C-alpha positions, 0 to 999 in steps of 0.5 A, a space after each residue: 554530305 552538306 550541301 550549299 547554297 549561295 544567296 548572290 549579292 544584291 546591287 548596293 543601295 537596291 534593298 532594305 536591311 531586311 533583305 536575307 541578300 548582302 550588298 558587299 558579297 555573297 552570302 553562303 548558306 551550309 546546309 548541314 548533313 541531311 537539312 533540307 530547310 533553313 532560317 536565314 537573318 537579315 544580312 544586316 544583323 551579320 554573323 553566321 545569321 542562319 540554322 539549318 533544319 532537317 524538318 518544315 516543322 524545326 524549321 517553322 519552330 526555329 523561325 518563330 522563335 526568331 520572331 523579333 528579327 528579319 527572317 526567311 525561311 529557304 530551302 537547298 534549292 534557294 525557295 523561300 517559304 512563308 509560315 501558314 500556320 504550322 505549315 509551310 508555302 512556298 512564297 
């Protein structure tokens, strides 16, 4: 079963280009079946801008592969995570 988490629209001119929230619209993150984590690129980049992952390890690997871009790891509840070596910690 797919799960969707909506990142609410931010107030216009209230953030930076590094935010995962858009100042134009709510942003839906659709988690594929069995996936708990998403690596979400800043909305500035446009397009889909995220990938979903079943494990923390897979999310960390995907996030590290995008190291040149502003991004965050979130879970299906919208919790945000930081990478601490090889594990996730809540931000």
